[in-house]
TORKOL-4160 file (C-alpha; in steps of 0.2 Angstrom, whole numbers, padded with zeros to 4 digits, m for minus):
197
<pt num="1" X="0393" Y="0222" Z="0573"/>
<pt num="2" X="0387" Y="0207" Z="0583"/>
<pt num="3" X="0369" Y="0204" Z="0583"/>
<pt num="4" X="0368" Y="0205" Z="0602"/>
<pt num="5" X="0372" Y="0224" Z="0602"/>
<pt num="6" X="0357" Y="0234" Z="0597"/>
<pt num="7" X="0356" Y="0252" Z="0602"/>
<pt num="8" X="0339" Y="0261" Z="0601"/>
<pt num="9" X="0339" Y="0280" Z="0600"/>
<pt num="10" X="0326" Y="0290" Z="0610"/>
<pt num="11" X="0323" Y="0307" Z="0603"/>
<pt num="12" X="0314" Y="0318" Z="0616"/>
<pt num="13" X="0302" Y="0331" Z="0608"/>
<pt num="14" X="0287" Y="0331" Z="0620"/>
<pt num="15" X="0289" Y="0348" Z="0628"/>
<pt num="16" X="0278" Y="0363" Z="0624"/>
<pt num="17" X="0293" Y="0375" Z="0621"/>
<pt num="18" X="0284" Y="0389" Z="0631"/>
<pt num="19" X="0298" Y="0401" Z="0629"/>
<pt num="20" X="0297" Y="0400" Z="0610"/>
<pt num="21" X="0279" Y="0407" Z="0607"/>
<pt num="22" X="0278" Y="0394" Z="0593"/>
<pt num="23" X="0280" Y="0376" Z="0591"/>
<pt num="24" X="0298" Y="0373" Z="0592"/>
<pt num="25" X="0299" Y="0356" Z="0584"/>
<pt num="26" X="0292" Y="0362" Z="0568"/>
<pt num="27" X="0302" Y="0377" Z="0565"/>
<pt num="28" X="0311" Y="0377" Z="0548"/>
<pt num="29" X="0329" Y="0371" Z="0548"/>
<pt num="30" X="0339" Y="0368" Z="0533"/>
<pt num="31" X="0328" Y="0358" Z="0521"/>
<pt num="32" X="0318" Y="0351" Z="0536"/>
<pt num="33" X="0312" Y="0356" Z="0553"/>
<pt num="34" X="0321" Y="0357" Z="0570"/>
<pt num="35" X="0314" Y="0340" Z="0575"/>
<pt num="36" X="0315" Y="0333" Z="0557"/>
<pt num="37" X="0334" Y="0336" Z="0557"/>
<pt num="38" X="0336" Y="0327" Z="0573"/>
<pt num="39" X="0327" Y="0312" Z="0567"/>
<pt num="40" X="0336" Y="0312" Z="0551"/>
<pt num="41" X="0353" Y="0312" Z="0560"/>
<pt num="42" X="0346" Y="0298" Z="0572"/>
<pt num="43" X="0340" Y="0287" Z="0557"/>
<pt num="44" X="0357" Y="0290" Z="0548"/>
<pt num="45" X="0366" Y="0283" Z="0563"/>
<pt num="46" X="0371" Y="0264" Z="0566"/>
<pt num="47" X="0356" Y="0263" Z="0578"/>
<pt num="48" X="0344" Y="0248" Z="0577"/>
<pt num="49" X="0328" Y="0259" Z="0578"/>
<pt num="50" X="0323" Y="0277" Z="0582"/>
<pt num="51" X="0309" Y="0281" Z="0594"/>
<pt num="52" X="0303" Y="0299" Z="0597"/>
<pt num="53" X="0293" Y="0305" Z="0612"/>
<pt num="54" X="0279" Y="0317" Z="0608"/>
<pt num="55" X="0267" Y="0326" Z="0619"/>
<pt num="56" X="0262" Y="0344" Z="0618"/>
<pt num="57" X="0256" Y="0348" Z="0600"/>
<pt num="58" X="0258" Y="0330" Z="0595"/>
<pt num="59" X="0245" Y="0331" Z="0580"/>
<pt num="60" X="0252" Y="0347" Z="0573"/>
<pt num="61" X="0270" Y="0340" Z="0574"/>
<pt num="62" X="0265" Y="0324" Z="0566"/>
<pt num="63" X="0258" Y="0333" Z="0551"/>
<pt num="64" X="0273" Y="0343" Z="0548"/>
<pt num="65" X="0287" Y="0331" Z="0552"/>
<pt num="66" X="0292" Y="0316" Z="0543"/>
<pt num="67" X="0291" Y="0301" Z="0554"/>
<pt num="68" X="0294" Y="0287" Z="0541"/>
<pt num="69" X="0303" Y="0272" Z="0550"/>
<pt num="70" X="0301" Y="0281" Z="0567"/>
<pt num="71" X="0292" Y="0274" Z="0581"/>
<pt num="72" X="0281" Y="0287" Z="0590"/>
<pt num="73" X="0279" Y="0286" Z="0609"/>
<pt num="74" X="0266" Y="0297" Z="0617"/>
<pt num="75" X="0269" Y="0305" Z="0634"/>
<pt num="76" X="0252" Y="0311" Z="0640"/>
<pt num="77" X="0260" Y="0318" Z="0655"/>
<pt num="78" X="0273" Y="0329" Z="0646"/>
<pt num="79" X="0269" Y="0343" Z="0658"/>
<pt num="80" X="0279" Y="0333" Z="0671"/>
<pt num="81" X="0295" Y="0338" Z="0662"/>
<pt num="82" X="0309" Y="0330" Z="0652"/>
<pt num="83" X="0312" Y="0316" Z="0665"/>
<pt num="84" X="0294" Y="0309" Z="0662"/>
<pt num="85" X="0298" Y="0308" Z="0643"/>
<pt num="86" X="0313" Y="0298" Z="0647"/>
<pt num="87" X="0304" Y="0287" Z="0659"/>
<pt num="88" X="0289" Y="0284" Z="0646"/>
<pt num="89" X="0301" Y="0281" Z="0632"/>
<pt num="90" X="0313" Y="0269" Z="0641"/>
<pt num="91" X="0298" Y="0259" Z="0648"/>
<pt num="92" X="0291" Y="0257" Z="0630"/>
<pt num="93" X="0308" Y="0252" Z="0623"/>
<pt num="94" X="0312" Y="0240" Z="0637"/>
<pt num="95" X="0296" Y="0229" Z="0632"/>
<pt num="96" X="0306" Y="0225" Z="0617"/>
<pt num="97" X="0320" Y="0214" Z="0624"/>
<pt num="98" X="0332" Y="0216" Z="0609"/>
<pt num="99" X="0339" Y="0232" Z="0614"/>
<pt num="100" X="0354" Y="0232" Z="0625"/>
<pt num="101" X="0357" Y="0251" Z="0626"/>
<pt num="102" X="0347" Y="0267" Z="0623"/>
<pt num="103" X="0354" Y="0283" Z="0617"/>
<pt num="104" X="0344" Y="0298" Z="0623"/>
<pt num="105" X="0345" Y="0314" Z="0613"/>
<pt num="106" X="0335" Y="0330" Z="0611"/>
<pt num="107" X="0325" Y="0336" Z="0597"/>
<pt num="108" X="0333" Y="0354" Z="0598"/>
<pt num="109" X="0351" Y="0351" Z="0596"/>
<pt num="110" X="0354" Y="0355" Z="0577"/>
<pt num="111" X="0373" Y="0352" Z="0577"/>
<pt num="112" X="0372" Y="0334" Z="0584"/>
<pt num="113" X="0377" Y="0324" Z="0569"/>
<pt num="114" X="0375" Y="0305" Z="0564"/>
<pt num="115" X="0394" Y="0304" Z="0565"/>
<pt num="116" X="0394" Y="0309" Z="0583"/>
<pt num="117" X="0380" Y="0297" Z="0587"/>
<pt num="118" X="0390" Y="0283" Z="0579"/>
<pt num="119" X="0405" Y="0288" Z="0589"/>
<pt num="120" X="0395" Y="0285" Z="0605"/>
<pt num="121" X="0388" Y="0269" Z="0599"/>
<pt num="122" X="0405" Y="0262" Z="0594"/>
<pt num="123" X="0412" Y="0268" Z="0611"/>
<pt num="124" X="0399" Y="0258" Z="0620"/>
<pt num="125" X="0401" Y="0243" Z="0609"/>
<pt num="126" X="0420" Y="0243" Z="0614"/>
<pt num="127" X="0417" Y="0245" Z="0633"/>
<pt num="128" X="0399" Y="0238" Z="0635"/>
<pt num="129" X="0398" Y="0244" Z="0653"/>
<pt num="130" X="0399" Y="0262" Z="0657"/>
<pt num="131" X="0387" Y="0276" Z="0652"/>
<pt num="132" X="0393" Y="0286" Z="0638"/>
<pt num="133" X="0389" Y="0305" Z="0639"/>
<pt num="134" X="0392" Y="0321" Z="0631"/>
<pt num="135" X="0405" Y="0333" Z="0640"/>
<pt num="136" X="0398" Y="0350" Z="0645"/>
<pt num="137" X="0413" Y="0358" Z="0653"/>
<pt num="138" X="0417" Y="0343" Z="0663"/>
<pt num="139" X="0399" Y="0338" Z="0667"/>
<pt num="140" X="0390" Y="0324" Z="0658"/>
<pt num="141" X="0375" Y="0328" Z="0648"/>
<pt num="142" X="0364" Y="0322" Z="0633"/>
<pt num="143" X="0366" Y="0315" Z="0620"/>
<pt num="144" X="0370" Y="0300" Z="0632"/>
<pt num="145" X="0370" Y="0282" Z="0630"/>
<pt num="146" X="0364" Y="0270" Z="0644"/>
<pt num="147" X="0367" Y="0251" Z="0645"/>
<pt num="148" X="0353" Y="0240" Z="0649"/>
<pt num="149" X="0357" Y="0239" Z="0667"/>
<pt num="150" X="0352" Y="0257" Z="0669"/>
<pt num="151" X="0335" Y="0255" Z="0661"/>
<pt num="152" X="0326" Y="0252" Z="0678"/>
<pt num="153" X="0334" Y="0268" Z="0685"/>
<pt num="154" X="0328" Y="0278" Z="0669"/>
<pt num="155" X="0310" Y="0272" Z="0671"/>
<pt num="156" X="0309" Y="0280" Z="0688"/>
<pt num="157" X="0315" Y="0298" Z="0682"/>
<pt num="158" X="0303" Y="0312" Z="0685"/>
<pt num="159" X="0304" Y="0331" Z="0684"/>
<pt num="160" X="0313" Y="0342" Z="0673"/>
<pt num="161" X="0331" Y="0338" Z="0676"/>
<pt num="162" X="0330" Y="0324" Z="0664"/>
<pt num="163" X="0344" Y="0311" Z="0665"/>
<pt num="164" X="0355" Y="0323" Z="0675"/>
<pt num="165" X="0352" Y="0314" Z="0692"/>
<pt num="166" X="0357" Y="0298" Z="0685"/>
<pt num="167" X="0372" Y="0305" Z="0676"/>
<pt num="168" X="0378" Y="0314" Z="0692"/>
<pt num="169" X="0377" Y="0298" Z="0702"/>
<pt num="170" X="0388" Y="0287" Z="0690"/>
<pt num="171" X="0407" Y="0287" Z="0693"/>
<pt num="172" X="0410" Y="0276" Z="0678"/>
<pt num="173" X="0405" Y="0288" Z="0664"/>
<pt num="174" X="0415" Y="0290" Z="0647"/>
<pt num="175" X="0413" Y="0308" Z="0642"/>
<pt num="176" X="0414" Y="0312" Z="0623"/>
<pt num="177" X="0416" Y="0329" Z="0615"/>
<pt num="178" X="0402" Y="0334" Z="0603"/>
<pt num="179" X="0406" Y="0346" Z="0589"/>
<pt num="180" X="0393" Y="0358" Z="0595"/>
<pt num="181" X="0380" Y="0356" Z="0609"/>
<pt num="182" X="0370" Y="0372" Z="0605"/>
<pt num="183" X="0352" Y="0370" Z="0609"/>
<pt num="184" X="0337" Y="0381" Z="0603"/>
<pt num="185" X="0328" Y="0386" Z="0619"/>
<pt num="186" X="0322" Y="0404" Z="0615"/>
<pt num="187" X="0318" Y="0415" Z="0600"/>
<pt num="188" X="0335" Y="0422" Z="0601"/>
<pt num="189" X="0343" Y="0405" Z="0600"/>
<pt num="190" X="0333" Y="0402" Z="0584"/>
<pt num="191" X="0338" Y="0418" Z="0576"/>
<pt num="192" X="0356" Y="0414" Z="0580"/>
<pt num="193" X="0354" Y="0397" Z="0572"/>
<pt num="194" X="0346" Y="0404" Z="0556"/>
<pt num="195" X="0360" Y="0417" Z="0554"/>
<pt num="196" X="0373" Y="0403" Z="0555"/>
<pt num="197" X="0365" Y="0391" Z="0542"/>
């Protein structure tokens, strides 16, 4: 891989997960936690560096999740929704000029594998221009990989729709199929996940 292609992975884990009645990021999953698993997949990928946005319950999460080699970014305004986490994360990463793309992923999609993340990174390195997103019944979603030219747009995101607004406005998007995009948003989801492991 050429030295000029460096992808940073941005894992979003700042939310309070109010529907869960407990801290979602630290729920046990496999031999780790929900967030720990996402960080592990990100670290095993071909990315240059993994960043993680924390906000609600930051201290407790840091005690229970392994952040070795992970750069933590704090979003003090996590209440403003997912969009704010993306904006804060990208603004921090952009200060380091060596990254030419950012792969945004969630901390609560347990079936997103490092293999899939690598597939996105490879696809981007082949094409270098368009956004690479995950296909949700024809609509683009996260994980999504954005080239440098979209960073300024990402920094302006706010609200809870995350990167949807940007993904909606881009005609030139390559959509990839993930093996499983299931995410844990409720106690029922978590029960379902535990019964499948």
